[in-house]
N, C-alpha and C positions, 0 to 999 in steps of 0.2 A: 514314504516318498521324501526325498532329501529336500532340505530347505534351500531356497534360492535367494538371491540378492533382490528385495523388492525394488520396483521402479522409483527413481527419486521423486520426492515431492515437488508439487508444482508443475509437473510434467504432464503433457497430455498423451494419453495412451489409447490405442484402439482396442476396445474391450466389448465383449459381450455382456449382456445384462447379468449373466451368472458371475462372469470374472469381476464386473463392477461391485456386485453385492460382496463377493468375497474379499475384495480390497477394502471396502468400507467397513466389514466386520473387523478385519485386522487392524485398520487405523483407529477404530473406535476403542481399542484397548481390551477386546474381548479376551478371555483366558481360555474359555473352553468352547468347542464347537462339536456338534454330533449331528449325524444325519443317517438317512438311509437311501441307497441309490435308486433312481428312477428317473426316467426321461420325462420332462425336460429339466429336472432339478439337479442331475448329478454333478455337473461341473462345479457347482458352488463349494462343495466339499473338497473335490479334487484340487481345486486352486488353493483353498485354504490350507490344504496339507503341505503345500510348498513354503508357507510363510513361517518365519521363526516365531518364537515366543508366544505360541498359541497351542494348546493341546486339541487335537482332532481325532475323531473316531467315526468309522462305520458302526454304527449300533446294529444289533440283531433285528430291530425293527423300529419303527417311527415312534412308538409309545415310548420305548427305551431311549431313544434319542432325545425326546423331550424331557423325560425324567432326568437325564444326565445334566441337561441344561438347567433345569429346575434346581437341582443339588447345587451346581455351581452358583446359581443366582442367590440361594439361601445363604451361601457364604459370603455374599456382597460382592461377587465377581460378575462381570459381564459375560453373557453366554449365548449361544445361538444355536437354533435347530433348523435343519433343511429337509425338505421332503416334497414329493409331488402331491397333487391334490387328493388321491385316494389314500395317501399316507395320513392325512389329518384325520380321516375316519379312524384309523388305528390309534391315533394318538389322542383321540377326543376324551377319553376317559380321564386321562391326566389334565388336559386343557380345561375341562369343565369344572374342576376342583381348583385348579391353579387360579381361575378367575376369581375365585372367593379369597384364597390366601393372599393373592397379589404377588409381587416380587420384591426382592431386596436389591440385588445387583440388576442392571438392565437386561432384559430377556426378549429376543426378537426371534419370531418364527417365519421363516421364509417358505411359502407355499407356492408351488408351481402347477397353474392349471393347464391342462392339455387342450386347449381350445381348437377344435377341429379334428381331435383324436388321431393324432400322428402316431401315438405309441402307447395308447391306453385302452382299457376294456370299458370305459365310460367317459362322459364329458360333464363334470361337475362344476359347479361355481362356487368357489371358496369364499365368496363374499357373504354367504348365508351365515358363515361362522362368526363374523363380526357381531351381528345382531343375537345370535344364538348364545354366544359366550360372553356378549357385552364387554368386548375388547376393541380397541381402535384398529383400524386397518388402513394401510397406506398402498396406493397403486401408481406404480411409475409408468411413464409412456416411452421411455428411451433409456439407454445405458447411463446417461449422466443423472437422470432422475433416480435410477435404481441405486446408484452410489449415493447421491445426496439424501434420499429417503431412508436408506439403510442406516446411515449415520444419525440422521434425526431420529430414527426409530428408538435408539439407545437412550437418548435424552429424554423423549417422551415417556419411555417405559420407566426410567427412574424417578422422573418428576411425579407421575402419577401412580408410581408402584403397580404397574399392570404390564402384562405380556403384550407385545405388539405384533400384529401379523402383517407381513409384507406380502401382497398378493402379486405374483408375477404370472405371466402366461408364456407359452411356447415362443411367441413372437419376441417378447422382451428377453427371455432367457438366451436366445441364440443369435439374434440379429446384433451386429457390431456397430459401435458408434465411438466417437472420441470422448473421453472422459478426462477431466482435469482431477489428478488425485493428489492427495495430501500425505502426511506422514502419520506414523502410529504415535498415540498418545497413551502412555501408560495409565491403567485405571487401578488404583489400589484397591484390594478387597478390604471391606469393612469388618469382616469376620462374621460369624453366625451369632445372632441374638436369640436366645432361648425365649420363646414365647408360645406356650401350648395353645392358647386361645386363637393364636393366628395360625399356626403351622399344623396342628392336629385336628383334622376336619371331622370330628365326631358331630352328631346332630346338634347338640347345644351350641358348640362353637360356631358351626356353619349358619345357624339361624342369626346369630348376632353379626355375622360377616355380610349376609346378603343386602341389608339396608345400606352398608357401606359400599357395596358394588353398585347399586342402583345411584347412589349420591355421586360416585366417581363418574358414571356414564353420563349424568346430566352436566357434569363439569367438562366433560369432553366433548359434548354436544355444543356448549358454548364456545369452546376452543375451535371446533371444527368450523363454525361459522366466521371465525375471524382469522383462520389460518390461510396464509399466503399459498399454501399448497392447493387451495381450492380457488382458482382463477377464473374471474368474470371477464370474458373478452367481449367488448361492444362490437357491433358490425352494422353495415349500412343495409344489408338485406333484411327487412322487417317482416318478410313473409313467414320466416321460420326461424327458431332458435334450437340449439342443441344442449343437451347434457350428456357428457360422456366422460370416460376414464380409460386409462391403459393405452394400448395401441390403437385403439378405436378412435382416439382423439386425432391421431395423425391422419386417420382415413376420412374422418368427418372434415377436417380442415382441408384436406386435398379436394374433396367432393364439393364443399361449400366454403370457399375462402372468405366470403363477405358476410356470413351469417353470425349473429350473436351467439355465444358459446359459454358454457359453464364446465370447466375442466376440473374434475374431482381428482385430486391427488390424496386428500385426507377423506377416504370415501365412507368411513363409518367412524362415529356417527355422521348422520347426513346433515349438511348444512342448509336447512330449509329457508333461512333467511335470504341466502344468496339465490335459491331456486325462486323465491317470490321476486327477487329484484330482476332476475333473467325473464320471468313471465311477463314483465312489464315492456320488454324490449321487442316483442314479435307477436304476430297473430296467432301462431301455433308453436308448440314446444314439443321436440321429439327426443326421447331417450334413446341413446344408442349405446347399448351394454351387451358385452358378451359375457355369458350365455343366457342366464336366466333373466326374467324381468324383476329383479331384486329392487332396484330403486324405483321402477315405474310403479310396482305394486305399493310401495310405501308412499309415494307422492300422490297416487290416486286416493289412498286412504286418508291422506292428510288434506284433500279437497282440490289438489291441482288438476286441471284438465291437461293431460299429456298423452302423446302417442308414443309407441314403443313395438312391442310384438305384434300389435295388430298390422303393422306394415313390414316388419323386419323379421328375418328368420330367427328362430330360437336356438339354432345350432350353427357351429362353424364360425369362422372369422368374419367380421363385418368390414369387408374390404370396400374401397371407393365404388367399385363396379356393382357392389350389392346396395350400398346405402344410397347413392345418387338417384337411381331410377325409382326405387321405392318412395323416396321422399318426393320426387317430381310427380309420382302418381298421386301422392297424398295432395299436392298443390295443384292438381288437374292440368298438369303440363304433359307434354309428349316426352316419354322417356328418351334419354340420349341414346343414339345408335351405337351399337358396339363398335369399337375401334376397327378400322379395316385390317390391321395387322393381325388382330385376334380372330377375325372371321376367316382370314385366308390361311391360318395355320392348320394343318391336319392334326387330329387328335393324337396324343402321345400314345406309343406303344405301351401296354400295361407292363409294369415292372414290380410285380408283388415280392416282398421281402423273403428271404430265404436264410436257411442256416448258413453258417461260415463254411468255407471249404475244409475238409477233414474234421468236421465237429463230430465228436463221439456220439452225440444223439442220433446221427443218422443210421447208424447200425441197429440201435435200438428200435427206432421207429420203422425201419425195414423189416425187422423181425416182427414186430406187431402188425405190420401190414399184410404180412403173409399168413397170419393166424385167423381162423374162422371164428364166428360167434363170440366176438369180443365187444364189450362196451367200455370205453376208455375215457375215465374222468381227468381231464388236463388241469393245468395250474398256470400262474402267471410267471414269465420268464421267457427267454429266448426260445426255449424249447416249446412254447405255444405255438411256433411255426411248423410243428409237426402236423397241425390240422390241414395244412395246405398240401398241394401237389409237390412231389409225387407220393408222399407217405400217406396222407389222408388218414392220420392215426390217432386223432383225438375228436371226442364226441361232445365234450363241455369244458368251458373255462368260465369261472365266475369271478373269483378274486384270489388274492394270495393265500395259500395254505388251504384252499378249499378242496382240493382233489380228494383227499382221504375221507373227509366228512361226506362229500358228495358220494363217493364210491360206497361207503357204508349205507348211506341212504338208498342208493340203487338196489344194493344187495337186500336189505330188509324190505324195501317197498315193491320189489318186482313181483309180477304176477305170472299166470301160466304161460303166457307169451314169451316171456323172457326166461323161463326156467333153465333152459340149456345154455345159456349165455354165461360166459365167464367176465368177471369185472376186474378192471386193471386201474389203478390210480398212478398217475406220472407226476412227480414233483421234483424240483431242483434243490440242490444243498442250501442255497441261500434262502430259498423259500421255506424248506423244512425248519431252518433255524428261526426264521421270521415268525413263525407260529409261537 
């Protein structure tokens, strides 16, 4: 993709969260950016590819994209890796060792969670990786914060020699807002420093790195409690206080504008001192988090009496119309009536996704649909839509690259009832390479 002239510094631009992150990565002087496409994360790399002075690539999978970023970081250059939530599963092998070696040049991993499953096979919560990998996590609630936090993430990464995860969601990735941008500041590579005890993770070296990782995590905990990214907002309504992060912050603020609230931008390690201060401001505390009760579980283990998934759903976006009635029921108030406009609207006619006009997959699926006694193992990609009408030509879809393994298992595991069936695996070119 040809480079374009970036927008001038100090100007305000209408940007999606993905565009804002890409701009921040470029301005931070990153030299290398690698990723693997997948909604809602794709546009970060697409936009970065239009900027000058930065190497960008679509890697064959998310693990390789992180490895490319790791290599650049080892050379002392700033680097970036982008993927959707399921991609971090693939990249976790590299991540769980990187947290021991640490980084040289700043390394930021942007992970986009598909809250509400608009285009994914599952709904994971990437916040688990912060604790699992003992790395800091930042969560923006709008495009400006996505830009600001991405820039800060490089500084944090280099100061503590740790990879930083920037957790986005579909709402942040695709909703646009005004962003005040800056200019690119070049970051000179310091060069590779040979140190086998740090970079070669054999058991003896790894054992000595583990205590350093835990020491770093304690330092990050103290930093999180003092961080201006974790904002304690007093309120006049002392019936209930909220702890929230990401786009859920906007939803809570709309539903309860006068309630005390702790907005987490530096969401791991958790700022327990600020949580304790918030608990003094209200009679009850509700944790509003998408998707899993990650913070709620930790706070209860730490002795805080909080509500969360006992009143709120564990899946989907926590919009104001979800949060408000749930909390009002907790407070033993009548739930607010549904707005008249929403009551009067007829339900939308179903519009399931379909393959693009003239898609070559159509002929393949039509042929498969005409054949008898087939069991068809599918895979992740646009061709997954072959499961729907009018083709009805897929019987399973698990994860990227699974179709051939699943088909093999079907063949070896079938019994007498399936003896006469033929088994087919369907996989796309990108997914085949992804494996």
